[in-house]
C-alpha positions as CSV (number, residue, x, y, z in Angstrom):
1,X,3.3,3.9,68.7
2,X,5.6,7.0,69.4
3,X,7.6,5.1,72.0
4,X,8.3,2.4,69.4
5,X,9.5,5.1,67.0
6,X,11.8,6.6,69.8
7,X,13.3,3.2,70.5
8,X,13.9,2.5,66.8
9,X,15.6,5.9,66.4
10,X,17.9,5.0,69.3
11,X,18.8,1.6,67.8
12,X,19.3,2.6,64.2
13,X,20.1,6.3,64.1
14,X,22.5,5.9,61.1
15,X,19.7,4.5,59.0
16,X,17.2,7.1,60.0
17,X,19.5,10.0,59.3
18,X,20.3,8.6,55.9
19,X,16.6,8.7,54.9
20,X,15.7,12.0,56.6
21,X,15.7,15.5,55.2
22,X,17.4,17.8,57.7
23,X,16.1,21.3,58.0
24,X,18.1,24.2,59.5
25,X,17.6,27.9,59.6
26,X,19.6,31.1,60.2
27,X,18.8,34.8,60.6
28,X,20.7,37.4,58.5
29,X,20.1,41.1,58.0
30,X,17.1,41.5,55.8
31,X,16.3,37.8,55.5
32,X,16.0,34.4,57.2
33,X,17.4,31.4,55.4
34,X,15.9,27.9,55.5
35,X,18.1,25.1,54.3
36,X,16.6,21.7,53.4
37,X,19.2,19.0,53.1
38,X,17.6,16.1,51.2
39,X,18.9,12.5,51.5
40,X,19.1,12.4,47.7
41,X,18.6,14.7,44.7
42,X,15.0,15.4,43.9
43,X,12.8,17.8,41.8
44,X,10.8,20.1,43.9
45,X,8.2,22.9,43.8
46,X,7.5,25.8,46.2
47,X,4.1,27.4,46.4
48,X,2.1,29.9,48.5
49,X,-0.4,29.0,51.2
50,X,-2.6,31.3,53.2
51,X,0.0,31.6,56.0
52,X,3.2,31.0,54.2
53,X,4.7,28.5,51.8
54,X,4.5,24.8,51.0
55,X,7.4,22.7,49.6
56,X,6.5,19.6,47.6
57,X,9.0,17.0,46.4
58,X,8.3,15.4,43.0
59,X,9.6,11.9,44.1
60,X,7.4,11.6,47.1
61,X,7.5,12.8,50.7
62,X,10.4,12.1,53.0
63,X,10.6,12.4,56.8
64,X,11.8,15.8,57.9
65,X,14.2,16.4,60.9
66,X,13.0,19.8,62.2
67,X,14.8,19.7,65.6
68,X,17.4,22.3,64.6
69,X,15.2,24.9,62.9
70,X,14.6,27.2,65.8
71,X,17.9,26.5,67.6
72,X,19.5,29.9,66.7
73,X,16.7,32.0,65.2
74,X,13.8,34.0,66.4
75,X,10.2,33.7,65.0
76,X,10.1,37.2,63.6
77,X,10.0,35.9,60.1
78,X,9.8,32.2,60.2
79,X,6.9,31.4,62.6
80,X,6.6,27.6,62.2
81,X,7.7,24.6,60.2
82,X,5.9,21.2,60.0
83,X,5.3,18.3,57.7
84,X,1.7,17.7,56.6
85,X,0.9,14.1,57.7
86,X,-1.4,13.6,54.7
87,X,0.6,15.0,51.8
88,X,4.1,14.9,53.3
89,X,4.7,18.5,52.1
90,X,6.7,20.8,54.2
91,X,4.6,23.7,55.5
92,X,6.3,27.0,56.3
93,X,4.5,29.5,58.4
94,X,5.5,33.2,57.9
95,X,5.0,36.0,60.4
96,X,6.2,39.0,58.4
97,X,5.5,40.9,55.2
98,X,8.0,38.9,53.3
99,X,8.6,37.0,50.1
100,X,10.5,33.8,49.4
101,X,13.5,33.5,47.1
102,X,14.1,29.7,46.6
103,X,17.0,28.2,44.8
104,X,18.9,24.9,44.6
105,X,22.3,25.2,46.2
106,X,23.0,21.6,45.0
107,X,20.7,19.0,43.5
108,X,20.1,17.6,47.1
109,X,20.1,21.0,49.0
110,X,17.2,23.5,48.7
111,X,17.6,27.0,50.1
112,X,14.6,29.2,50.8
113,X,15.3,32.8,51.8
114,X,12.5,34.7,53.5
115,X,13.3,38.3,52.5
116,X,11.6,41.5,53.8
117,X,9.2,43.3,51.5
118,X,7.1,42.3,48.5
119,X,8.5,40.1,45.6
120,X,9.6,41.5,42.3
121,X,7.1,40.7,39.5
122,X,4.9,37.6,39.8
123,X,7.2,34.6,40.4
124,X,5.5,31.2,40.1
125,X,6.3,30.3,43.7
126,X,4.1,33.2,44.9
127,X,1.1,31.3,43.7
128,X,-0.3,28.2,45.2
129,X,0.8,24.8,44.1
130,X,-2.4,24.6,42.0
131,X,-1.5,27.8,40.3
132,X,-4.1,30.0,42.0
133,X,-3.1,33.5,43.1
134,X,-2.6,34.2,46.8
135,X,-2.9,37.4,48.8
136,X,0.3,39.2,49.9
137,X,1.8,38.1,53.2
138,X,1.1,40.7,55.9
139,X,3.2,41.7,58.9
140,X,1.1,39.9,61.5
141,X,1.4,37.2,64.1
142,X,1.0,33.7,62.8
143,X,0.2,31.1,65.4
144,X,2.4,28.1,65.3
145,X,1.0,25.6,62.8
146,X,0.2,22.1,64.0
147,X,-0.1,19.1,61.7
148,X,-3.5,17.6,61.2
149,X,-3.9,14.4,63.3
150,X,-3.0,11.3,61.4
151,X,-5.8,8.7,61.0
152,X,-4.5,6.5,63.8
153,X,-4.0,9.3,66.3
154,X,-6.5,11.2,68.5
155,X,-7.0,14.9,68.0
156,X,-4.8,17.2,69.9
157,X,-6.2,19.1,72.8
158,X,-8.3,22.1,72.0
159,X,-5.8,24.5,73.7
160,X,-3.0,23.1,71.5
161,X,-0.8,22.2,74.5
162,X,1.6,19.3,74.1
163,X,1.7,17.0,77.1
164,X,5.4,15.9,77.2
165,X,6.7,12.7,78.4
166,X,10.3,12.2,79.4
167,X,13.0,10.1,81.0
168,X,14.4,11.0,84.4
169,X,17.5,9.5,86.0
170,X,16.6,7.4,89.0
171,X,19.2,7.8,91.8
172,X,20.2,4.6,93.6
173,X,19.6,4.0,97.2
174,X,22.1,5.6,99.5
175,X,25.1,3.4,100.2
176,X,28.3,4.0,102.1
177,X,30.2,4.3,98.8
178,X,27.7,6.9,97.5
179,X,28.0,8.9,100.7
180,X,31.8,8.8,100.5
181,X,31.8,10.0,97.0
182,X,29.5,12.9,98.0
183,X,31.6,13.9,100.9
184,X,34.8,13.9,98.8
185,X,33.3,16.2,96.2
186,X,33.5,13.5,93.5
187,X,30.5,13.1,91.2
188,X,28.8,9.7,91.9
189,X,28.2,7.2,89.2
190,X,25.0,7.7,87.2
191,X,23.6,4.4,88.5
192,X,25.0,2.3,91.3
193,X,26.4,-1.1,90.2
194,X,23.7,-3.6,89.8
195,X,20.9,-1.1,90.1
196,X,18.3,-0.9,87.3
197,X,16.5,2.5,87.1
198,X,12.8,2.6,87.6
199,X,10.3,5.0,86.1
200,X,9.3,8.0,88.2
201,X,5.8,9.2,88.6
202,X,6.8,12.8,88.7
203,X,5.7,15.2,85.9
204,X,7.8,14.8,82.7
205,X,10.2,17.6,81.8
206,X,11.4,16.9,78.2
207,X,8.7,16.3,75.7
208,X,8.7,13.3,73.4
209,X,5.6,14.7,71.6
210,X,3.1,12.6,73.5
211,X,-0.2,14.0,74.8
212,X,-1.3,13.6,78.4
213,X,-3.7,10.8,77.4
214,X,-0.9,8.9,75.6
215,X,1.5,9.1,78.5
216,X,-1.0,7.7,81.0
217,X,-1.8,4.7,78.9
218,X,-0.5,1.3,80.3
219,X,1.2,0.5,77.0
220,X,3.3,3.7,77.0
221,X,4.1,3.3,80.7
222,X,5.3,-0.2,80.1
223,X,7.4,0.9,77.2
224,X,8.9,3.7,79.2
225,X,9.8,1.3,82.0
226,X,11.4,-1.1,79.5
227,X,13.4,1.7,77.9
228,X,14.7,3.0,81.2
229,X,15.8,-0.5,82.2
230,X,17.7,-1.0,79.0
231,X,19.3,2.4,79.3
232,X,20.3,1.6,82.9
233,X,22.0,-1.6,81.8
234,X,23.8,0.2,79.0
235,X,25.0,2.9,81.5
236,X,26.2,0.2,83.9
237,X,28.1,-1.6,81.1
238,X,29.7,1.7,80.0
239,X,28.2,1.8,76.6
240,X,26.5,5.2,77.2
241,X,27.4,8.2,79.3
242,X,24.8,10.2,81.2
243,X,25.2,13.9,80.7
244,X,24.2,16.7,83.0
245,X,21.7,18.9,81.2
246,X,22.4,21.8,83.5
247,X,25.8,22.1,81.9
248,X,25.9,25.1,79.4
249,X,25.1,24.2,75.8
250,X,27.8,23.9,73.2
251,X,30.4,23.0,75.8
252,X,32.4,19.8,76.4
253,X,30.1,17.1,77.8
254,X,29.9,16.4,81.5
255,X,30.1,12.6,82.0
256,X,28.3,12.3,85.3
257,X,25.0,13.3,86.9
258,X,24.5,13.4,90.6
259,X,21.7,11.7,92.5
260,X,20.3,15.0,93.6
261,X,19.9,16.3,90.0
262,X,16.2,16.8,89.3
263,X,16.7,17.7,85.6
264,X,16.3,15.3,82.7
265,X,19.3,13.2,81.9
266,X,20.9,13.4,78.5
267,X,22.9,10.6,77.0
268,X,25.7,10.1,74.6
269,X,25.8,6.7,72.9
270,X,29.2,5.8,71.5
271,X,31.3,2.9,70.7
272,X,28.7,0.8,68.9
273,X,28.7,0.0,65.2
274,X,26.1,2.1,63.4
275,X,25.2,4.3,66.4
276,X,26.2,7.9,66.4
277,X,24.4,10.1,68.9
278,X,25.4,12.9,71.2
279,X,23.7,14.8,74.0
280,X,21.2,17.4,73.0
281,X,23.0,20.2,74.9
282,X,26.6,19.5,73.9
283,X,28.7,19.4,70.7
284,X,32.2,18.4,70.0
285,X,34.5,21.3,69.4
286,X,35.7,21.9,65.8
287,X,39.4,21.3,65.5
288,X,42.1,22.0,62.9
289,X,44.3,19.1,61.7
290,X,47.0,20.1,64.2
291,X,44.6,20.1,67.1
292,X,43.9,23.8,67.3
293,X,40.4,25.2,67.7
294,X,38.5,26.5,64.6
295,X,37.2,30.0,64.8
296,X,33.5,30.1,65.4
297,X,31.0,31.7,63.0
298,X,30.1,34.4,65.5
299,X,33.6,36.0,65.1
300,X,33.3,36.1,61.3
301,X,29.7,36.9,60.7
302,X,30.5,40.1,58.7
303,X,26.9,40.2,57.3
304,X,25.6,41.1,60.8
305,X,28.0,44.0,61.2
306,X,25.9,46.4,59.1
307,X,22.5,46.7,57.6
308,X,20.6,47.9,54.6
309,X,20.6,51.6,55.5
310,X,22.7,54.0,53.5
311,X,26.4,54.1,54.1
312,X,26.4,57.7,55.3
313,X,23.7,57.0,57.8
314,X,25.4,54.0,59.4
315,X,28.9,55.6,59.4
316,X,27.6,58.9,60.9
317,X,25.8,57.0,63.6
318,X,28.9,54.9,64.4
319,X,31.2,58.0,64.5
320,X,28.9,60.1,66.6
321,X,28.9,57.5,69.4
322,X,32.6,56.9,69.2
323,X,33.8,59.3,72.0
324,X,32.1,59.2,75.3
325,X,32.6,61.0,78.6
326,X,35.9,62.9,79.1
327,X,36.6,62.5,75.4
328,X,37.6,58.9,75.8
329,X,36.7,56.5,73.0
330,X,34.0,54.0,73.9
331,X,35.5,50.5,73.3
332,X,32.2,49.0,72.2
333,X,31.6,51.9,69.8
334,X,35.2,51.6,68.5
335,X,34.7,47.9,67.9
336,X,31.4,48.7,66.1
337,X,33.2,51.2,63.9
338,X,35.9,48.8,62.9
339,X,33.3,46.1,62.1
340,X,31.3,48.6,60.1
341,X,34.3,49.5,58.0
342,X,34.9,45.9,57.3
343,X,31.3,45.4,56.4
344,X,31.5,48.0,53.7
345,X,34.9,46.6,52.5
346,X,37.1,49.4,53.8
347,X,40.1,47.4,55.0
348,X,42.6,50.3,55.2
349,X,40.1,52.5,57.1
350,X,39.5,49.6,59.6
351,X,43.2,49.3,60.2
352,X,43.6,53.0,60.6
353,X,40.9,53.1,63.3
354,X,42.7,50.4,65.2
355,X,46.0,52.1,64.9
356,X,44.7,55.6,65.7
357,X,43.0,54.8,69.0
358,X,45.5,52.1,70.1
359,X,42.8,50.0,71.7
360,X,43.9,46.4,72.0
361,X,40.9,44.1,71.3
362,X,41.2,40.3,71.4
363,X,39.8,40.3,67.8
364,X,42.3,42.9,66.5
365,X,44.6,40.3,64.8
366,X,41.5,38.8,63.1
367,X,40.1,42.1,62.0
368,X,43.5,43.1,60.7
369,X,43.7,39.9,58.6
370,X,40.2,40.5,57.2
371,X,41.1,44.1,56.4
372,X,44.1,43.0,54.3
373,X,41.9,40.5,52.5
374,X,39.3,43.1,51.7
375,X,42.1,45.3,50.2
376,X,43.2,42.4,47.9
377,X,46.3,41.8,50.0
378,X,47.6,38.6,51.7
379,X,46.9,38.2,55.4
380,X,49.8,39.0,57.6
381,X,52.0,36.2,58.7
382,X,50.8,34.6,62.0
383,X,47.2,35.8,61.6
384,X,44.4,33.8,63.3
385,X,43.4,32.5,59.9
386,X,46.5,30.4,59.4
387,X,45.9,26.7,59.6
388,X,42.1,27.2,59.5
389,X,41.5,26.2,55.9
390,X,40.4,22.7,56.8
391,X,37.8,24.0,59.2
392,X,34.1,24.2,58.4
393,X,31.9,27.3,58.8
394,X,32.6,30.9,57.9
395,X,36.3,30.5,58.7
396,X,36.8,28.2,55.7
397,X,35.9,31.2,53.4
398,X,38.3,33.7,55.1
399,X,41.1,31.2,55.5
400,X,40.9,30.4,51.8
401,X,40.9,34.1,50.9
402,X,43.9,34.6,53.2
403,X,46.1,32.3,51.2
404,X,48.0,34.0,48.3
405,X,47.7,30.8,46.3
406,X,46.3,27.4,47.3
407,X,49.2,25.0,47.5
408,X,49.0,21.3,46.4
409,X,47.1,19.3,49.0
410,X,45.2,22.3,50.4
411,X,41.5,21.5,50.0
412,X,39.1,23.8,51.8
413,X,35.6,22.6,52.8
414,X,33.9,23.5,49.5
415,X,30.4,23.4,51.0
416,X,31.4,25.8,53.9
417,X,33.1,28.1,51.4
418,X,30.1,28.3,49.2
419,X,27.6,28.8,52.0
420,X,29.7,31.4,53.8
421,X,30.1,33.3,50.5
422,X,26.4,33.2,49.8
423,X,25.8,34.7,53.3
424,X,28.0,37.8,52.5
425,X,26.4,41.1,51.6
426,X,26.0,41.6,47.9
427,X,28.7,44.2,47.6
428,X,31.3,41.9,49.3
429,X,30.2,39.0,47.1
430,X,30.9,41.1,44.0
431,X,34.2,42.3,45.5
432,X,35.6,38.9,46.7
433,X,33.9,36.6,44.2
434,X,36.5,36.7,41.4
435,X,39.6,36.1,43.6
436,X,37.9,33.4,45.5
437,X,36.7,31.6,42.4
438,X,40.2,31.8,41.0
439,X,41.6,30.0,44.0
440,X,39.0,27.3,43.7
441,X,39.7,26.9,40.0
442,X,43.4,26.7,40.8
443,X,42.8,23.4,42.6
444,X,40.3,22.2,39.9
445,X,37.1,22.8,41.9
446,X,35.0,24.0,39.1
447,X,31.7,23.3,40.8
448,X,32.4,25.5,43.8
449,X,33.6,28.3,41.5
450,X,30.3,28.0,39.6
451,X,28.4,28.3,42.9
452,X,30.4,31.4,43.7
453,X,29.5,32.9,40.3
454,X,25.8,31.9,40.8
455,X,25.7,33.6,44.2
456,X,26.6,36.9,42.5
457,X,24.4,36.5,39.4
458,X,21.2,35.6,41.2
459,X,21.1,38.8,43.1
460,X,19.1,41.7,41.6
461,X,20.9,44.3,39.5
462,X,23.9,44.0,37.2
463,X,26.5,41.5,38.3
464,X,29.3,43.8,37.2
465,X,32.4,43.3,34.9
466,X,34.3,41.2,37.4
467,X,31.5,38.7,37.4
468,X,31.4,38.8,33.6
469,X,35.2,37.9,33.6
470,X,34.6,35.1,36.1
471,X,32.0,33.7,33.7
472,X,34.5,33.6,30.9
473,X,37.1,31.9,33.0
474,X,34.5,29.2,33.9
475,X,33.9,28.8,30.2
476,X,37.6,28.4,29.6
477,X,37.9,25.8,32.3
478,X,35.1,23.8,30.7
479,X,36.7,24.0,27.3
480,X,34.3,26.6,25.8
481,X,37.1,28.7,24.5
482,X,35.3,30.2,21.5
483,X,32.4,31.5,23.8
484,X,35.0,32.8,26.2
485,X,36.8,34.6,23.5
486,X,33.7,36.3,22.2
487,X,32.6,37.5,25.6
488,X,36.2,38.8,26.4
489,X,36.3,40.7,23.1
490,X,33.1,42.5,24.1
491,X,34.3,43.2,27.6
492,X,37.6,44.5,26.3
493,X,36.0,46.8,23.8
494,X,33.5,48.2,26.4
495,X,36.4,49.8,28.4
496,X,36.2,50.4,32.1
497,X,38.5,49.3,34.9
498,X,38.3,45.6,34.0
499,X,39.3,46.1,30.3
500,X,43.0,45.3,31.0
501,X,42.0,42.1,32.7
502,X,39.7,41.2,29.8
503,X,42.5,41.9,27.3
504,X,44.9,39.7,29.2
505,X,42.4,36.8,29.3
506,X,41.6,37.4,25.6
507,X,45.2,36.8,24.7
508,X,45.4,33.7,26.9
509,X,42.2,32.3,25.2
510,X,43.5,33.0,21.7
511,X,46.8,31.2,22.6
512,X,44.8,28.3,23.9
513,X,42.9,28.1,20.7
514,X,46.2,28.1,18.7
515,X,45.4,31.4,17.1
516,X,47.9,34.2,16.3
517,X,47.3,37.4,18.2
518,X,46.5,40.2,15.7
519,X,48.8,43.3,15.3
520,X,46.2,45.7,16.8
521,X,46.1,43.7,20.0
522,X,49.9,43.5,20.2
523,X,50.1,47.3,19.8
524,X,47.6,47.8,22.6
525,X,49.5,45.5,24.9
526,X,52.6,47.5,24.4
527,X,50.8,50.8,25.1
528,X,49.2,49.4,28.3
529,X,52.5,48.0,29.4
530,X,54.0,51.5,29.1
531,X,51.1,53.0,31.1
532,X,51.3,50.3,33.9
533,X,55.0,50.2,34.6
534,X,55.6,49.7,38.3
535,X,52.1,48.5,38.9
536,X,50.8,45.0,39.6
537,X,49.7,44.7,36.0
538,X,53.2,45.1,34.6
539,X,54.2,41.5,34.9
540,X,51.0,40.1,33.3
541,X,51.3,42.6,30.5
542,X,55.0,41.7,29.9
543,X,54.0,38.0,29.6
544,X,51.0,38.7,27.4
545,X,52.9,40.9,24.9
546,X,55.9,38.4,24.8
547,X,53.6,35.4,24.0
548,X,51.5,37.4,21.6
549,X,54.6,38.4,19.6
550,X,55.7,34.8,19.5
551,X,52.3,33.6,18.3
552,X,52.5,36.1,15.5
553,X,56.0,34.8,14.5
554,X,58.0,37.8,15.7
555,X,60.3,35.7,17.9
556,X,63.2,38.2,17.7
557,X,61.1,40.9,19.5
558,X,59.6,38.3,21.8
559,X,63.0,37.0,23.0
560,X,64.1,40.5,23.7
561,X,61.4,40.7,26.4
562,X,63.0,37.8,28.4
563,X,65.0,40.0,30.9
564,X,61.6,41.5,32.1
565,X,59.7,38.2,32.2
566,X,59.3,35.5,34.9
567,X,60.9,32.1,34.5
568,X,57.5,30.4,34.0
569,X,56.6,32.9,31.2
570,X,60.0,32.3,29.5
571,X,59.2,28.6,29.4
572,X,55.9,29.3,27.7
573,X,57.8,31.3,25.1
574,X,60.2,28.4,24.4
575,X,57.1,26.1,24.2
576,X,55.6,28.2,21.4
577,X,59.0,28.2,19.6
578,X,59.3,24.4,19.8
579,X,55.6,23.9,18.7
580,X,55.2,26.4,15.9
581,X,58.3,28.4,15.4
582,X,59.8,28.6,11.9
583,X,63.0,26.5,11.3
584,X,65.0,29.7,10.9
585,X,63.8,31.1,14.3
586,X,64.5,27.7,16.0
587,X,68.1,27.6,14.7
588,X,68.6,31.3,15.6
589,X,67.6,30.8,19.3
590,X,68.1,27.1,20.0
591,X,71.6,26.7,18.4
592,X,73.5,28.1,21.4
593,X,77.0,29.4,21.5
594,X,79.5,27.1,23.1
595,X,79.9,29.2,26.2
596,X,76.1,29.8,26.8
597,X,74.2,27.5,29.2
598,X,71.0,25.8,28.3
599,X,68.0,27.6,29.6
600,X,66.4,26.0,32.7
601,X,63.4,24.5,31.1
602,X,61.6,21.3,32.1
603,X,62.8,18.0,30.5
604,X,59.8,17.5,28.2
605,X,60.3,20.9,26.6
606,X,64.0,20.4,26.2
607,X,63.3,17.1,24.5
608,X,60.9,18.8,22.1
609,X,63.5,21.3,21.1
610,X,66.2,18.6,20.7
611,X,63.9,16.5,18.5
612,X,63.3,19.4,16.2
613,X,67.1,20.0,16.0
614,X,67.6,16.3,15.2
615,X,65.0,16.5,12.5
616,X,67.0,19.4,10.9
617,X,70.3,17.3,11.2
618,X,71.9,19.2,14.1
619,X,72.8,16.2,16.3
620,X,75.5,17.9,18.4
621,X,73.3,20.8,19.2
622,X,70.4,18.5,20.1
623,X,72.7,16.6,22.5
624,X,73.3,19.9,24.4
625,X,69.6,20.3,25.0
626,X,69.0,16.8,26.1
627,X,69.4,16.1,29.9
628,X,70.8,12.9,31.3
629,X,68.5,10.0,30.6
630,X,65.7,9.9,33.2
631,X,63.1,8.0,31.3
632,X,62.6,6.0,28.1
633,X,61.6,9.0,25.8
634,X,64.8,11.0,26.7
635,X,67.0,7.9,26.4
636,X,65.5,7.3,22.9
637,X,66.3,10.9,21.8
638,X,69.8,10.6,23.2
639,X,70.4,7.3,21.3
640,X,69.0,8.8,18.2
641,X,71.3,11.8,18.5
642,X,74.3,9.5,19.0
643,X,73.3,7.4,16.1
644,X,73.0,10.5,13.9
645,X,76.5,11.4,15.0
646,X,77.7,7.9,13.8
647,X,78.3,6.4,17.3
648,X,76.1,3.3,17.1
649,X,77.6,1.5,20.0
650,X,76.9,4.5,22.4
651,X,73.4,4.5,21.0
652,X,72.9,0.8,21.8
653,X,74.3,1.3,25.3
654,X,71.9,4.1,25.9
655,X,68.8,2.0,25.2
656,X,70.0,-1.2,26.8
657,X,67.2,-2.8,28.8
658,X,64.4,-0.7,27.2
659,X,61.5,-2.1,25.2
660,X,58.9,-0.8,22.9
661,X,58.4,-0.4,19.1
662,X,60.4,2.8,18.7
663,X,63.2,1.5,20.9
664,X,63.3,-1.7,18.8
665,X,63.4,0.2,15.6
666,X,66.2,2.4,16.9
667,X,68.1,-0.7,18.0
668,X,67.7,-2.2,14.6
669,X,69.1,0.9,12.9
670,X,72.1,0.8,15.2
671,X,72.7,-2.9,14.5
672,X,72.5,-2.2,10.8
673,X,75.1,0.6,11.2
674,X,77.3,-2.0,12.9
675,X,76.7,-4.6,10.1
676,X,74.8,-7.2,12.1
677,X,72.0,-7.6,9.6
678,X,70.6,-10.8,11.2
679,X,70.3,-9.1,14.6
680,X,68.8,-6.0,12.9
681,X,66.2,-8.3,11.2
682,X,65.2,-9.6,14.6
683,X,64.9,-6.1,16.1
684,X,62.8,-5.0,13.1
685,X,60.5,-8.0,13.8
686,X,60.1,-6.8,17.4
687,X,59.3,-3.3,16.1
688,X,56.5,-4.8,14.0
689,X,58.0,-3.7,10.6
690,X,57.9,-6.8,8.3
691,X,59.2,-4.8,5.3
692,X,62.3,-3.7,7.1
693,X,62.8,-7.2,8.5
694,X,62.7,-8.7,5.0
695,X,65.2,-6.1,3.7
696,X,67.6,-6.9,6.6
697,X,67.2,-10.7,5.9
698,X,68.1,-10.0,2.3
699,X,71.2,-8.1,3.3
700,X,72.1,-10.9,5.7
701,X,71.9,-13.3,2.7
702,X,69.3,-15.4,4.4
703,X,67.8,-16.6,1.1
704,X,65.4,-19.1,2.7
705,X,63.8,-16.5,5.0
706,X,63.9,-13.9,2.3
707,X,62.1,-16.2,-0.1
708,X,59.3,-16.4,2.5
709,X,59.1,-12.7,3.7
710,X,60.5,-10.7,0.7
711,X,58.6,-8.8,-1.8
712,X,57.1,-10.4,-4.9
713,X,60.2,-9.5,-7.0
714,X,62.5,-11.0,-4.3
715,X,60.5,-14.2,-4.0
716,X,60.3,-14.6,-7.8
717,X,64.1,-14.1,-8.3
718,X,65.0,-16.4,-5.4
719,X,62.6,-19.1,-6.6
720,X,64.0,-18.9,-10.1
721,X,67.6,-19.0,-8.9
722,X,67.1,-21.5,-6.1
723,X,69.7,-24.4,-6.3
724,X,66.9,-26.7,-5.1
725,X,64.9,-26.0,-8.3
726,X,64.7,-29.2,-10.4
727,X,66.7,-29.3,-13.7
728,X,65.3,-30.9,-16.9
729,X,67.2,-34.2,-17.5
730,X,68.8,-34.6,-21.0
731,X,66.6,-36.2,-23.5
732,X,68.4,-37.7,-26.6
733,X,65.1,-38.4,-28.4
734,X,63.9,-34.8,-28.2
735,X,66.9,-32.4,-28.3
736,X,65.0,-29.6,-29.9
737,X,62.2,-29.6,-27.3
738,X,64.8,-29.7,-24.5
739,X,66.7,-26.8,-25.9
740,X,63.4,-24.8,-26.3
741,X,62.6,-25.5,-22.6
742,X,66.1,-24.3,-21.5
743,X,65.6,-21.1,-23.5
744,X,62.3,-20.4,-21.9
745,X,63.7,-21.1,-18.4
746,X,66.6,-18.7,-19.1
747,X,64.1,-16.0,-20.2
748,X,62.1,-16.4,-16.9
749,X,65.3,-16.1,-14.9
750,X,66.3,-13.0,-16.8
751,X,62.9,-11.4,-16.3
752,X,63.0,-12.2,-12.5
753,X,66.4,-10.5,-12.2
754,X,65.3,-7.5,-14.2
755,X,62.2,-7.1,-12.0
756,X,64.3,-7.4,-8.9
757,X,66.7,-4.7,-10.2
758,X,63.8,-2.4,-11.0
759,X,62.3,-2.8,-7.5
760,X,65.6,-2.1,-5.7
761,X,66.3,1.6,-5.2
762,X,69.7,2.9,-6.3
763,X,72.1,3.7,-3.4
764,X,72.5,7.3,-2.4
765,X,75.5,8.9,-3.7
766,X,77.8,10.7,-1.2
767,X,77.6,14.4,-1.2
768,X,80.8,16.2,-2.3
């Protein structure tokens, strides 16, 4: 049965991995992390058992891939992991006096931290899945747990030993070609052409999880023989490569295996649709987009450079061992001191140690870059972190922090960034969380910014004001402006080092809500600006005060701040003026002297200012603001300005070839100005304005069309005055009746004409 499963896994690995929950683990100072990557989102529950914990999935059990759990960790905390064959629940054996801290990193990723010491309070996961209390975990040795035998399998041996079965490469018979290859130093082919490998009778070396009784059964032996034959044919055809297991792990693969090799052969299956497998002792190197190597996690594992002991204890210990015999610094102790300074967030001190002793470490450029980042500075040009932002692992976090701003197109591996940030010590999370989240928000990655915020808040103790401000910025990104404003008001009034940042964000939030900043806040902004001249807060405070003054309607004072403001901030000031400035303020600042250039604003904002000037009747001033026509909206505004100036022909040329209701209406107005009422009527029809079309037809003296589309008064008058209306013939026998009919018809005509005159507005009189 197991051999069939092995063969199925080789044939359809893509399908198997898609339905399997992968489990990995890593050791960190003070805790061991277990990560369960589910094939899909699922509700889950963690509970205590006698020897550890038990994970149950609400949607039913899934197969677990546990091959990577103990690849890089010891069994000091996590003793064993296995899936119960009856319930499917994941059993976690613990060998320390620890407690679990579970949380969902994503709906499909469960993280379980085994932390030293007892839990705080009585969390529900410290009870059994049935709700019963469990004794505290003790610091003791827990033997590896073994799953209970499935109903169709015999019991395991009493001693618990697993009798492995394996595949061994079968060297071909010696041939002259093989001998020549050996003598020349070249590695022979894994199997001679035409040879089919046979099963060996020697003891197996790599376990497939089979007991001794299972490996000796005829069915398993036959399956092993068939599998070896198929692998041999695949190797001969070049579909798979046989890998030398004696080659060091995590190195580029060795494609050949010699006939004298006694170790088990590993294979790499490639080139077939749906098959993606690699040797167990090799992995492809991680590369940057330009082909460079990504920095490994071992060089950036800052959490392992210190421990939970007090700062004074660790720093004293590091300094006491710094100088060795003959008063010469010990390079290993010096490197440890640099790392310890970085661990505690002392970037300047770490750089000072490197500069003072002058020791040249291969890691010095990387440590220097990290030191600058910890001091809220950009990494030096040419640092090892450049070009690493697309890599996965810890380097994704530090390469993202090394960038002053994330440029368009830069998209770091969000999963790696979040995981690496969660692995940082708590004090570094609180220090680096806000700037990192800001960078992720700048590229629209709200979910990763939320993960960063959660990694700070879920730790015990107060998250700190910086985390509070990060929460308000997330609220703003999600559109919860009112909630953000309330929280920022509280943070601002509470004082402290983050009060200026809270004040700046409060002004931005009030502006986003369309509110006017109150006078008290404006006065405080001016005071803080005076206090922070020459600091990094000066530019943000200049911007905040300028925009706050504009929101309150004091554009005169706001425009006086332009010489101290950045170009982007000046554009925001003009936007407020165009959107809500009083007409007097607009005319004061937008009607420019003849020798003054137009401010370098974007085209959309220049159009907004020009449209407001047009609405106030300043066509020539509006034309100065409008750029050359680059799209239909700007061309429309240019034509409208020309029409307002009385140049209808230039207006028509400006909108030639353009379509749309507003363009058609503007074209009709220009044609009316030129006296072509019939063409104007057609343009009004394209604009979807039947009333204007009927008026143009009337002015064009198209009585037939006007009698159909005109108003009730127009239709009545035209019907009464139509030459096609029948006339009463003379009747000599009834002259009085005929005269009476003529009088009645004349009265109807008079009434129709009077109604038409009443419905027609009087022409505007020219102004003197």
